[in-house]
C-alpha positions in Angstrom: 0.1 0.0 0.1 1.0 3.6 -0.4 1.6 4.3 3.3 1.7 8.0 4.5 5.3 7.8 5.4 6.6 7.3 1.8 7.9 9.4 -1.0 5.1 8.6 -3.4 2.5 9.8 -1.0 4.2 12.8 0.4 5.4 14.3 -3.0 3.0 12.7 -5.5 -0.4 11.5 -4.4 -1.1 14.2 -1.7 0.0 17.4 -3.5 -2.0 16.5 -6.6 -5.2 15.4 -4.6 -5.1 18.7 -2.5 -4.6 20.8 -5.6 -7.5 19.2 -7.3 -9.7 19.5 -4.2 -9.0 23.0 -3.5 -9.0 23.9 -7.1 -12.5 22.6 -7.8 -13.9 24.2 -4.5 -13.0 27.7 -6.0 -15.8 27.5 -8.5 -18.0 24.5 -7.6 -20.1 23.2 -4.6 -18.9 20.7 -2.0 -20.4 17.9 -4.0 -17.5 18.4 -6.5 -14.8 18.0 -3.8 -16.7 14.7 -2.9 -16.4 13.3 -6.2 -12.6 14.2 -6.4 -11.9 12.7 -3.1 -13.9 9.6 -3.7 -12.1 9.0 -7.0 -8.7 9.7 -5.3 -9.6 7.3 -2.4 -10.5 4.6 -4.8 -7.3 5.1 -6.8 -5.4 5.0 -3.4 -6.9 1.7 -2.5 -6.1 0.3 -5.8 -2.5 1.3 -5.8 -1.6 -1.6 -3.6 -3.4 -4.2 -5.8 -6.1 -3.2 -8.3 -7.3 -6.7 -8.3 -9.1 -6.1 -4.9 -10.9 -3.0 -6.0 -13.9 -5.1 -7.1 -14.1 -6.3 -3.6 -14.0 -2.9 -1.9 -16.6 -1.6 -4.5 -18.6 -4.6 -4.2 -19.0 -4.2 -0.5 -20.0 -0.6 -1.0 -22.6 -1.6 -3.4 -23.9 -4.5 -1.4 -24.2 -2.4 1.8 -25.6 0.6 0.0 -28.3 -1.6 -1.5 -29.1 -3.4 1.8 -29.4 -0.2 3.6 -32.2 0.8 1.3 -33.7 -2.7 1.6 -33.7 -2.4 5.4 -35.0 1.1 5.3 -38.0 0.2 2.9 -39.2 -2.7 5.0 -42.3 -2.0 7.1 -42.6 -5.3 8.8 -40.2 -5.6 11.8 -39.3 -9.2 11.3 -38.3 -8.5 7.7 -36.3 -5.5 8.7 -34.4 -7.6 11.2 -33.9 -10.4 8.6 -32.6 -7.9 6.1 -30.3 -6.4 8.7 -28.9 -9.9 9.7 -28.4 -10.8 6.1 -26.5 -7.6 5.5 -24.3 -8.2 8.7 -23.8 -11.9 7.7 -22.6 -10.9 4.2 -20.1 -8.6 5.6 -18.9 -11.1 8.2 -18.6 -13.7 5.6 -16.4 -11.5 3.4 -14.2 -10.6 6.4 -14.1 -14.3 7.5 -12.9 -15.6 4.2 -10.1 -13.2 3.8 -8.9 -12.9 7.3 -9.7 -16.3 9.0 -10.3 -19.1 6.2 -6.5 -20.1 6.4 -6.6 -20.1 10.2 -9.7 -22.3 10.5 -8.6 -24.8 7.7 -5.0 -24.9 9.3 -6.5 -25.9 12.5 -9.0 -28.4 11.3 -6.3 -30.2 9.2 -4.1 -30.2 12.3 -7.0 -31.8 14.2 -7.9 -34.3 11.6 -4.3 -35.0 10.6 -5.0 -34.2 6.9 -2.6 -32.2 4.7 -4.5 -31.1 1.7 -3.4 -27.4 2.3 -5.0 -24.2 1.0 -3.8 -21.5 -1.2 -2.5 -18.4 0.5 -5.1 -15.7 0.8 -3.7 -12.2 0.9 -5.6 -9.8 3.2 -6.9 -6.8 1.2 -5.9 -3.4 2.5 -8.3 -1.9 5.1 -10.9 -4.7 5.0 -11.3 -4.8 8.7 -12.0 -1.1 8.8 -14.5 -0.8 5.9 -16.3 -3.9 7.0 -16.8 -2.6 10.6 -17.9 0.7 9.5 -20.5 -0.6 7.2 -21.8 -3.1 9.7 -22.3 -0.2 12.1 -24.3 1.7 9.3 -26.6 -1.2 8.7 -27.4 -1.7 12.3 -28.2 1.9 12.8 -30.6 1.9 9.8 -32.3 -1.1 11.4 -32.4 0.8 14.7 -34.0 3.8 13.0 -31.0 5.9 14.0 -30.2 6.8 10.4 -31.4 7.1 7.0 -29.7 5.8 3.8 -27.3 8.3 2.1 -26.7 9.3 -1.5 -24.4 6.9 -3.4 -21.5 9.3 -3.7 -21.5 10.4 -0.1 -21.7 6.8 0.9 -18.6 5.7 -1.4 -16.5 8.4 -0.1 -17.6 7.6 3.6 -16.4 3.9 3.1 -13.2 4.6 1.0 -12.0 8.0 2.3 -8.2 7.5 2.1 -6.9 9.0 5.4 -8.5 6.3 7.6 -8.2 3.3 5.2 -4.8 1.9 6.3 -4.9 2.1 10.1 -8.1 3.8 11.2 -9.5 5.5 13.0 -12.9 3.6 12.7 -15.1 6.1 11.5 -19.0 6.6 12.0 -21.3 7.6 9.3 -23.2 10.1 11.6 -19.9 12.0 12.3 -18.6 11.9 8.7 -21.2 12.1 6.0 -22.9 15.4 7.2 -19.4 17.1 6.9 -19.4 16.4 3.2 -22.0 19.0 2.6 -20.6 21.5 4.9 -19.4 24.8 3.2 -15.9 24.4 4.5 -15.6 20.9 3.0 -12.7 20.6 0.4 -12.1 24.4 0.7 -8.5 25.9 1.3 -8.5 27.5 4.7 -5.4 28.9 6.3 -6.1 28.0 10.0 -7.3 24.4 9.1 -4.1 23.9 6.8 -1.8 25.1 9.7 -3.5 22.8 12.1 -3.5 19.9 9.5 0.1 20.3 8.8 1.0 20.3 12.5 -1.0 17.0 13.1 0.5 15.5 10.1 4.2 16.3 10.9 3.8 15.3 14.5 2.4 12.0 13.5 5.1 11.5 10.8 7.8 12.2 13.3 6.2 9.7 15.9 6.0 7.1 13.2 9.4 7.6 11.4 11.7 9.1 14.1 10.5 7.0 17.1 8.7 3.9 16.2 10.9 2.9 13.3 13.9 3.2 15.4 12.6 1.2 18.3 11.3 -1.7 16.0 14.7 -3.5 15.4 15.0 -4.0 19.2 11.5 -5.7 19.5 12.0 -7.5 16.1 15.3 -9.0 17.3 14.0 -10.5 20.6 10.7 -11.8 19.2 12.3 -13.3 16.2 14.7 -15.2 18.5 11.9 -16.3 20.7 9.6 -17.5 17.7 12.7 -19.5 16.5 12.9 -21.3 19.8 16.2 -19.8 20.8 16.9 -18.8 24.5 16.1 -15.2 25.4 17.4 -13.5 28.5 15.2 -11.9 31.1 16.7 -8.5 30.3 16.2 -9.0 26.4 12.6 -10.3 27.2 11.5 -7.2 29.1 13.4 -4.8 26.9 11.8 -6.4 23.7 8.3 -6.2 25.2 8.8 -2.7 26.4 10.1 -1.8 22.9 7.2 -3.4 21.1 4.7 -1.5 23.5 6.4 1.8 22.6 6.7 1.0 19.0 3.2 0.0 18.5 1.9 3.3 20.3 4.1 5.6 18.4 3.5 3.8 15.0 -0.3 3.6 15.5 -0.9 6.9 17.1 1.3 8.5 14.6 -0.8 7.1 11.7 -3.8 8.3 13.6 -2.4 11.8 13.9 -1.4 11.9 10.3 -5.2 10.7 9.3 -6.5 13.6 11.5 -4.1 16.1 9.9 -5.0 15.0 6.4 -8.7 15.4 7.5 -8.1 19.1 8.3 -6.5 19.7 5.0 -9.7 18.6 3.2 -12.1 20.0 5.6 -13.0 16.8 7.6 -12.7 16.4 11.3 -11.8 12.7 12.1 -12.2 11.5 15.9 -9.3 11.2 18.2 -7.9 7.8 18.5 -5.4 8.0 21.4 -5.3 9.8 24.8 -1.9 9.0 26.4 -3.0 5.4 27.2 0.1 4.5 29.0 -0.9 6.8 31.9 -3.9 4.8 32.5 -4.7 3.9 36.2 -6.8 0.9 35.4 -7.5 -1.5 32.5 -10.8 0.2 31.9 -9.1 3.5 31.8 -6.7 2.1 29.3 -9.3 1.1 26.9 -10.9 4.5 27.2 -7.5 5.9 26.0 -6.1 3.3 23.6 -7.8 3.0 20.0 -10.7 5.0 21.3 -12.9 4.4 18.1 -12.6 0.6 18.3 -13.4 0.8 22.0 -16.5 2.8 21.0 -17.5 0.3 18.2 -17.1 -2.7 20.6 -19.2 -0.9 23.3 -22.0 0.1 21.0 -22.2 -2.9 18.7 -21.1 -5.7 20.8 -21.2 -5.0 24.6 -24.5 -3.5 24.7 -26.2 -5.9 22.4 -24.8 -8.7 24.5 -26.6 -7.3 27.5 -24.2 -4.8 28.8 -24.9 -4.0 32.5 -28.7 -4.2 32.1 -29.4 -7.9 33.0 -27.4 -8.4 36.2 -23.8 -8.6 37.3 -23.0 -12.2 36.0 -24.3 -11.1 32.4 -22.2 -8.0 32.6 -19.1 -9.9 33.3 -20.0 -12.4 30.4 -20.5 -9.5 28.2 -17.3 -7.9 28.9 -15.4 -11.1 28.4 -16.9 -12.0 25.1 -16.6 -8.4 23.7 -12.8 -8.4 24.4 -12.5 -12.0 23.1 -14.1 -11.1 19.8 -12.1 -7.7 19.8 -8.9 -10.0 20.0 -10.0 -12.2 17.1 -10.8 -9.1 15.1 -7.2 -8.1 15.3 -5.9 -11.1 13.6 -6.3 -14.7 12.7 -4.1 -16.8 15.2 -4.2 -18.3 18.8 -1.9 -15.5 20.0 -4.7 -12.9 19.2 -7.3 -15.1 20.8 -5.1 -15.3 24.0 -4.6 -11.5 23.8 -8.3 -11.1 23.8 -8.9 -13.7 26.6 -6.2 -11.7 28.8 -7.9 -8.3 28.3 -11.3 -9.8 28.9 -10.0 -11.4 32.1 -8.5 -8.1 33.2 -11.8 -6.2 32.7 -13.7 -9.0 34.7 -11.2 -8.9 37.5 -11.4 -5.0 37.6 -15.2 -5.2 37.8 -15.1 -7.8 40.5 -12.6 -5.7 42.6 -14.8 -2.6 42.1 -17.8 -4.6 43.2 -16.0 -5.9 46.4 -14.8 -2.3 47.0 -18.4 -1.1 47.4 -19.1 -0.1 43.9 -16.6 2.7 44.0 -14.9 3.9 40.7 -12.0 1.7 39.7 -9.9 4.9 39.6 -10.2 8.4 41.1 -9.3 10.1 37.8 -6.0 11.1 39.2 -3.2 11.7 36.7 -0.6 10.4 39.3 1.5 7.4 38.3 0.8 5.4 41.4 0.2 1.7 42.2 -2.8 1.5 40.0 -0.8 2.6 37.1 2.0 0.3 37.8 -0.4 -2.9 37.9 -2.1 -1.6 34.8 1.2 -1.3 32.8 2.4 -4.6 34.1 -0.8 -6.3 32.8 -0.7 -4.4 29.5 3.0 -5.3 28.8 2.3 -9.1 29.6 -0.7 -9.0 27.1 1.5 -7.4 24.4 3.6 -10.5 24.3 0.9 -12.8 22.5 -0.1 -9.7 20.4 3.4 -9.5 19.0 4.6 -13.2 19.0 3.9 -15.1 15.9 4.1 -18.6 17.6 2.8 -19.9 20.9 6.2 -21.1 21.4 7.7 -17.7 21.1 5.1 -16.3 23.4 5.7 -18.9 26.1 9.6 -18.1 25.7 9.1 -14.6 26.3 6.9 -15.0 29.3 9.3 -17.6 30.8 12.2 -15.3 30.5 10.1 -12.3 32.0 9.1 -14.5 34.9 12.9 -15.0 35.8 12.4 -18.8 35.0 15.9 -19.8 34.4 17.5 -16.4 34.2 19.8 -16.1 31.1 22.1 -13.1 30.6 23.4 -12.0 27.1 26.5 -14.0 26.3 28.2 -10.7 25.3 28.1 -9.8 29.1 30.3 -12.8 30.2 33.6 -11.0 29.4 32.3 -7.7 30.8 31.5 -9.4 34.3 34.8 -11.1 34.4 35.2 -13.5 37.5 31.9 -12.4 38.5 30.4 -14.5 35.7 31.6 -17.6 37.2 29.9 -16.9 40.6 26.7 -16.3 38.9 26.8 -19.6 36.9 27.3 -21.4 40.2 24.0 -20.0 41.4 22.2 -21.0 38.3 22.5 -18.0 36.1 23.3 -19.0 32.5 24.9 -16.9 29.8 23.4 -17.4 26.4 20.7 -15.6 24.5 23.1 -15.6 21.6 23.4 -11.9 22.1 20.3 -11.0 20.1 20.7 -7.5 21.3 24.5 -7.3 21.3 26.3 -5.2 23.9 26.9 -2.3 21.4 23.2 -2.3 20.6 22.3 -2.2 24.2 24.4 1.0 24.5 21.8 2.8 22.1 18.9 0.6 23.1 18.7 1.7 26.7 18.6 5.5 26.2 16.3 5.3 23.1 13.8 3.2 25.3 14.2 5.7 28.3 13.5 8.6 26.1 10.6 7.0 24.3 9.1 6.0 27.6 9.2 9.5 28.9 7.6 10.8 25.7 4.8 8.3 25.9 4.1 9.1 29.6 4.5 13.0 29.5 4.1 14.2 25.9 0.9 16.1 25.7 -2.1 14.8 23.7 -1.8 15.2 19.9 -4.8 17.6 19.8 -3.2 19.8 22.6 0.0 19.9 20.6 -1.2 20.3 17.3 -4.0 22.7 17.9 -2.0 25.0 20.1 1.3 25.2 17.9 -0.3 28.1 16.0 -2.5 29.5 18.7 -6.3 29.6 18.5 -7.9 28.9 15.3 -4.7 27.8 13.7 -3.2 31.2 13.9 -0.3 32.3 16.1 -0.5 35.1 18.6 2.6 36.7 17.1 4.8 36.4 13.9 7.8 35.6 16.1 5.9 32.6 17.8 4.7 31.4 14.3 8.2 31.5 13.0 9.6 29.5 15.9 6.9 26.9 15.8 7.0 26.8 12.0 10.9 26.2 12.0 10.3 23.3 14.6 7.8 21.7 12.5 9.9 22.1 9.4 12.9 20.5 11.2 10.8 17.6 12.2 9.4 17.2 8.6 12.9 17.6 7.1 14.4 14.9 9.6 11.5 12.4 8.9 11.8 12.8 5.3 15.6 12.3 5.3 15.2 9.2 7.5 12.8 7.7 4.9 15.8 7.1 2.6 
């Protein structure tokens, strides 16, 4: 796919699309910008592999048609049947491309057969555009919305800023904006804010996440191959992955929000400093906010929520997170990740119940015991999310638990005679030096800086929307110059690093 952090996107696709969008709005109504952006978004999706365009456009046509079928039904049973058929069609599409190989592989392993199945390549953005359209059909059935025009609906599903990594958008938030007088129009304040968002997100992704990734990759690759990993490597690799995922994912979300400002659309925020959470519930109110919202509205509440007694509430919490884990990927490691977070939320609710129903946290921003327990739980759960094999997952967990402590082999000479004493008390030297001593010299400071940024950096909206003062304009030319130079330096460094 044409990712945002690439030369073709930055210096090819984006300038052309903005020029066309802003150009047509000089003499045409918002619908012209809708047409331009819809065509650009379809081209963007097809750039990765045009063979999957019929799938994307087919889901758009299917759901657009089903929305009118549901809307036209007067009998409630027929309305519900039409909605269920529409949802089933979406889930069948997602299930085939995302889970067919996983299911067939497990069935063959169970039966001992080996017919095999041709590899299925996952189409770009399928999880996002399937979820958004399921929500749309359910809302039509609930009488919370009416069908939209075909052009508006096409742009809603395919709009390119959210297609790769979200956020998960909602039709009621997005489609009304397409008829706003500001949609697609060049506006200095919005452009300033959009550039600030985009550059901050690009710097997060390129300068921080991409530099941390090799640490996590080295540790988890070794564990997945069945090689011994030291305790220090296991914790450092897990922390590195937690930071990499946050800066990568939140960086993409910031870039998407920035692109929205450039074309006159406001995308929802998707992260709110999640690693400052004081409970697991607080974590899910801060991490991938739009996914949490979707899971709450279209899984947790339909499963009963907290309306049918405490046991039903616990079951709904657990099942919601289990299905959320399965949505993330086809593999037992994702199932385990969902089970862990479901169990975490159940334990939190039980603790809250035993505590007299008091809130699970007091809203404090202090990093106390609740924060430490929450982060420990989150880090433990990131292991199956990142590991590609069950053996690798167990190997990392074993090392993290100090079971058979292993220090990097490169440390043996550095410790000198002390190495022999450590071996006598059961400490082994091995780990094949997956993170060599010279790499640790840079890994330690890098992880420390990234951790401090993740904990204390202000929210993206606070940074981006305050860089140029209120309404995207600086309070003084001097302040605008300084902030503009800082953004320019961050953009220059990111672009240079891409090469």
